[in-house]
C-alpha positions as CSV (number, residue, x, y, z in Angstrom):
1,M,-4.1,4.0,20.1
2,K,-1.6,6.6,19.0
3,T,-2.7,8.7,16.0
4,L,-0.3,8.3,13.1
5,P,0.6,11.2,10.8
6,Q,-1.5,11.2,7.7
7,V,0.0,11.2,4.2
8,R,-2.3,11.5,1.2
9,L,-1.5,9.7,-2.1
10,A,-2.8,10.2,-5.6
11,L,-2.6,7.5,-8.2
12,G,-2.4,8.4,-11.9
13,L,-3.9,5.2,-13.2
14,R,-5.4,2.0,-12.2
15,S,-2.5,-0.3,-13.1
16,T,-0.2,-2.7,-11.3
17,A,2.7,-0.3,-12.0
18,Q,0.8,2.3,-10.0
19,S,-0.6,0.1,-7.3
20,L,2.2,-0.1,-4.8
21,G,0.7,2.4,-2.4
22,V,-2.6,0.5,-2.3
23,I,-0.8,-2.8,-1.8
24,G,1.4,-1.4,1.0
25,R,-1.6,0.2,2.7
26,D,-3.6,-3.0,2.5
27,A,-0.7,-5.1,3.8
28,G,-0.2,-2.8,6.8
29,I,3.3,-1.8,5.7
30,F,2.7,2.0,5.9
31,R,1.2,1.7,9.4
32,A,4.3,-0.4,10.4
33,Q,6.4,2.5,9.2
34,G,4.4,4.9,11.3
35,L,2.2,6.5,8.6
36,D,-1.5,6.6,8.0
37,L,-1.6,6.5,4.2
38,R,-4.9,7.7,2.6
39,I,-5.7,7.4,-1.1
40,A,-6.8,10.9,-2.0
41,R,-7.4,10.5,-5.7
42,E,-7.3,7.8,-8.3
43,E,-7.0,8.1,-12.1
44,T,-5.6,11.6,-12.0
45,A,-3.1,11.1,-14.8
46,G,-0.9,13.6,-16.7
47,P,-0.8,17.3,-16.0
48,E,-3.8,17.1,-13.6
49,G,-1.9,14.7,-11.4
50,V,1.1,17.1,-11.1
51,R,-1.1,20.1,-10.6
52,G,-2.8,18.5,-7.6
53,L,0.6,17.6,-6.1
54,I,2.0,21.1,-6.6
55,A,-1.2,22.6,-5.1
56,G,-0.9,20.5,-2.0
57,E,-4.0,18.4,-2.5
58,Y,-1.9,15.4,-1.7
59,E,1.7,14.8,-0.6
60,L,2.7,11.8,-2.7
61,A,1.8,10.7,-6.2
62,E,2.4,7.8,-8.5
63,F,2.3,8.8,-12.1
64,G,4.4,9.1,-15.3
65,A,7.7,11.0,-15.5
66,V,6.7,13.1,-18.6
67,P,4.3,15.6,-16.8
68,L,6.7,15.9,-13.8
69,V,9.5,17.0,-16.1
70,Q,7.2,19.5,-17.9
71,A,6.2,21.0,-14.5
72,V,9.9,21.4,-13.4
73,Y,10.6,23.1,-16.7
74,E,7.8,25.5,-15.9
75,G,9.4,26.4,-12.6
76,H,7.5,24.1,-10.1
77,D,9.0,21.8,-7.5
78,P,7.8,18.2,-7.9
79,V,10.6,15.7,-7.4
80,I,11.1,12.0,-8.1
81,L,11.7,9.8,-5.0
82,L,11.9,6.3,-6.6
83,A,10.7,4.2,-9.5
84,A,9.7,0.5,-9.3
85,E,10.4,0.1,-13.1
86,Q,13.0,1.7,-15.3
87,T,10.8,1.8,-18.4
88,N,7.1,1.8,-19.0
89,A,5.3,-1.5,-19.4
90,L,3.2,0.4,-21.9
91,Y,1.9,-0.8,-25.2
92,L,0.0,0.3,-28.3
93,L,-2.6,-2.4,-28.5
94,G,-4.7,-3.0,-31.6
95,A,-8.1,-4.6,-31.8
96,A,-8.1,-8.2,-33.0
97,H,-8.5,-7.2,-36.7
98,I,-5.6,-4.6,-36.6
99,D,-2.5,-6.7,-37.4
100,T,-0.1,-4.0,-38.6
101,P,0.5,-0.3,-38.0
102,R,-0.7,0.6,-41.5
103,A,-4.0,-1.0,-40.6
104,L,-4.6,2.0,-38.3
105,A,-5.0,4.4,-41.2
106,G,-8.5,6.0,-41.0
107,G,-8.9,4.9,-37.4
108,R,-8.5,6.3,-33.9
109,I,-6.1,5.5,-31.0
110,G,-7.3,6.0,-27.5
111,V,-5.0,7.8,-25.0
112,L,-5.4,9.2,-21.6
113,S,-4.5,12.8,-22.5
114,M,-2.7,14.4,-25.4
115,P,0.0,16.1,-23.3
116,G,0.6,13.2,-20.9
117,Q,2.8,10.2,-21.3
118,T,0.3,8.1,-23.3
119,G,-0.4,10.9,-25.8
120,V,3.2,11.8,-26.2
121,S,4.2,8.1,-26.7
122,A,1.4,7.4,-29.2
123,A,2.4,10.5,-31.3
124,A,6.0,9.4,-31.3
125,M,5.1,6.0,-32.6
126,L,2.9,7.5,-35.4
127,D,5.9,9.6,-36.4
128,K,8.1,6.5,-36.5
129,W,5.6,4.8,-38.7
130,D,5.2,7.8,-41.0
131,L,1.5,8.0,-40.1
132,S,0.2,11.6,-39.9
133,R,-2.6,13.0,-37.7
134,A,-4.6,13.1,-40.9
135,D,-4.2,9.3,-41.1
136,V,-4.9,8.5,-37.5
137,E,-6.8,10.5,-34.8
138,L,-5.7,10.4,-31.2
139,L,-8.7,10.4,-28.9
140,E,-8.5,11.5,-25.3
141,L,-10.5,9.0,-23.1
142,G,-9.2,9.9,-19.6
143,T,-8.8,6.5,-18.0
144,Y,-7.5,3.1,-18.9
145,P,-10.8,1.4,-18.2
146,A,-12.4,3.8,-20.8
147,I,-9.7,2.9,-23.4
148,Y,-10.1,-0.8,-22.7
149,Q,-13.9,-0.6,-23.0
150,A,-13.7,1.4,-26.2
151,L,-11.5,-1.3,-27.7
152,Q,-14.0,-4.0,-26.8
153,D,-16.8,-1.9,-28.2
154,G,-15.0,-1.2,-31.5
155,R,-15.1,2.6,-31.0
156,I,-11.3,2.8,-31.5
157,A,-8.8,0.8,-33.6
158,A,-6.1,0.8,-30.9
159,G,-5.3,2.1,-27.5
160,V,-2.3,2.9,-25.3
161,L,-2.6,0.6,-22.3
162,T,-0.4,-1.0,-19.6
163,A,0.7,-4.6,-19.5
164,D,-2.2,-5.4,-17.2
165,Y,-4.7,-4.7,-19.9
166,G,-2.6,-6.1,-22.6
167,I,-2.3,-9.5,-20.9
168,A,-6.0,-9.6,-19.9
169,G,-7.2,-8.3,-23.3
170,T,-5.1,-10.8,-25.2
171,I,-6.6,-13.7,-23.2
172,A,-10.1,-12.3,-23.3
173,F,-10.6,-10.9,-26.8
174,G,-7.5,-11.1,-28.8
175,L,-5.8,-7.7,-28.5
176,R,-2.7,-7.4,-30.7
177,K,0.5,-5.7,-29.6
178,L,1.5,-3.2,-32.2
179,A,4.3,-1.6,-30.3
180,D,6.1,-2.0,-26.9
181,L,6.3,1.7,-26.1
182,G,8.8,1.1,-23.2
183,E,11.2,-0.6,-25.5
184,E,10.7,1.7,-28.4
185,L,11.0,5.0,-26.6
186,R,12.9,4.1,-23.4
187,F,11.3,6.8,-21.3
188,Q,11.4,6.5,-17.6
189,G,8.6,4.4,-16.2
190,P,6.1,5.4,-13.5
191,I,7.6,7.2,-10.5
192,L,6.8,8.1,-6.9
193,A,6.9,11.9,-6.4
194,T,6.5,14.5,-3.8
195,T,7.4,18.2,-3.8
196,R,10.6,19.7,-2.5
197,R,8.6,21.9,-0.2
198,Y,7.0,18.9,1.5
199,A,10.2,16.9,1.7
200,S,11.9,19.9,3.3
201,A,9.1,20.4,5.8
202,H,8.5,16.7,6.6
203,P,11.7,14.8,5.8
204,E,10.9,12.0,8.4
205,R,7.5,11.3,6.8
206,V,9.0,11.2,3.3
207,Q,11.7,8.8,4.6
208,R,9.1,6.5,6.2
209,A,7.0,6.5,3.0
210,V,10.0,5.6,0.8
211,A,10.9,2.8,3.3
212,A,7.3,1.5,3.0
213,Y,7.6,1.5,-0.8
214,V,10.8,-0.5,-0.7
215,R,9.2,-3.0,1.6
216,T,6.1,-3.2,-0.5
217,I,8.1,-4.0,-3.6
218,A,9.8,-6.8,-1.8
219,L,6.4,-8.1,-0.6
220,F,5.1,-8.0,-4.1
221,V,8.0,-9.9,-5.6
222,E,8.4,-12.5,-2.8
223,Q,4.9,-13.1,-1.5
224,P,2.3,-13.0,-4.3
225,H,-0.4,-14.6,-2.1
226,R,-0.4,-11.5,0.0
227,V,-0.9,-9.0,-2.9
228,L,-3.2,-10.7,-5.5
229,D,-6.4,-9.6,-3.7
230,S,-5.3,-6.0,-3.5
231,M,-4.3,-6.1,-7.2
232,Q,-7.6,-7.4,-8.3
233,R,-9.6,-5.0,-6.2
234,H,-7.6,-2.0,-7.4
235,L,-7.7,-2.9,-11.1
236,G,-11.3,-4.2,-10.9
237,F,-11.2,-6.3,-14.1
238,L,-8.8,-9.2,-13.6
239,D,-10.0,-12.8,-13.0
240,H,-7.7,-15.1,-11.1
241,E,-5.9,-16.5,-14.2
242,Q,-5.3,-13.0,-15.5
243,A,-4.1,-11.7,-12.1
244,L,-1.5,-14.5,-11.8
245,A,-0.2,-13.7,-15.3
246,V,-0.1,-10.0,-14.6
247,H,1.7,-10.5,-11.2
248,A,4.3,-12.8,-12.8
249,F,5.0,-10.1,-15.4
250,Y,5.5,-7.3,-12.9
251,A,7.4,-9.4,-10.4
252,R,10.1,-9.8,-13.1
253,R,10.2,-6.0,-13.7
254,F,10.0,-4.5,-10.2
255,Q,13.4,-3.5,-8.8
256,H,14.5,-4.3,-5.2
257,R,16.6,-1.2,-5.5
258,P,14.1,1.1,-7.2
259,Y,16.3,3.8,-8.6
260,P,15.0,5.5,-11.8
261,S,16.8,5.0,-15.1
262,E,19.2,7.9,-15.5
263,A,19.1,7.4,-19.3
264,G,15.3,7.2,-19.3
265,M,14.9,10.4,-17.3
266,K,17.4,12.2,-19.6
267,R,15.4,11.1,-22.6
268,V,12.3,12.9,-21.2
269,I,14.4,15.9,-20.2
270,D,15.8,16.2,-23.8
271,L,12.4,15.7,-25.3
272,Y,11.1,18.9,-23.8
273,A,14.3,21.0,-23.7
274,P,13.6,22.7,-27.1
275,S,10.1,23.8,-25.9
276,Y,11.5,25.9,-23.0
277,P,13.8,29.0,-22.9
278,R,15.6,27.9,-19.8
279,P,18.7,25.7,-19.9
280,A,18.0,22.0,-20.1
281,L,17.3,20.4,-16.7
282,R,19.9,18.2,-14.9
283,L,19.0,14.9,-13.3
284,E,19.3,16.4,-9.9
285,D,16.7,19.0,-10.8
286,I,14.0,16.3,-11.0
287,W,15.3,13.6,-8.7
288,D,16.2,13.5,-5.0
289,R,17.9,10.2,-4.3
290,S,18.8,10.8,-0.7
291,F,15.7,9.2,0.8
292,L,16.1,6.0,-1.2
293,D,19.8,5.9,-0.5
294,R,19.1,6.0,3.3
295,S,16.3,3.4,3.0
296,L,18.4,0.9,1.1
297,A,21.4,1.4,3.5
298,M,19.1,0.5,6.4
299,T,17.6,-2.6,4.7
300,G,20.9,-4.0,3.5
301,P,22.0,-5.4,0.1
302,R,19.6,-7.0,-2.4
303,P,19.8,-8.0,-6.0
304,T,20.2,-4.9,-8.1
305,T,19.2,-3.6,-11.5
306,S,21.4,-1.0,-13.2
307,S,20.0,2.5,-13.1
308,Q,21.8,3.4,-16.3
309,G,19.6,1.8,-18.9
């Protein structure tokens, strides 16, 4: 059997939004595109995820846009290839007894990391609610499972979690949605990234990977029976009822034409522009759309979602 070129992927989080590489690998889509996809790391969110990508520990990564934009401002070369969602399906979820933002006073909110997308989003919402850091402590817990468990154990009053955990936690133990962070902040949702160095050295592999992601999104939306097992294994906490509800939620969100939101990326660029002496980044500084353009041209027209929102 011919040995296929290997491509290593890191996943920022265990979430459906960052499961497409796993699903595509399990379904044989990457092999059909001529790639041996290996999952190099999981739950390597925030700045650590970008650091490993820049260092060459893996060639592809699924994570949030915030740490990637920070890294480009700092002179590094990560670049966005596509985005299954335009905004985050990310929520600030309160325990069952927390019914309003003011009820958070004196409590703690679990986040993955302070400088990453969850910490930045939680801090922005506290500012909107006029709650200071003296009122509410942000607690770094590193992984979504850790945040989810801390909510169940009563060690935190609220946590930043994806829709997977929100849907399951509402069913299982009455989590309350305090804020839809995607709608409130409109930051670009999770992205697939590589580095410009790798894309320049191996354009054919990047092209094949992007084509595999486009086909995996179509599989996810159109053939749920082929993806539910991968979802459940990857997340590790969904029962069948929860998995069906989570799949239905993301099947409505995932784009057949997975272009990032230009407005959402610009919001992240503008958020960090005052912190760096260099001129504000342009969209083309953080996004190479050429691989996705070619993939979509080869697969033909599909229903589209605007990339402007």
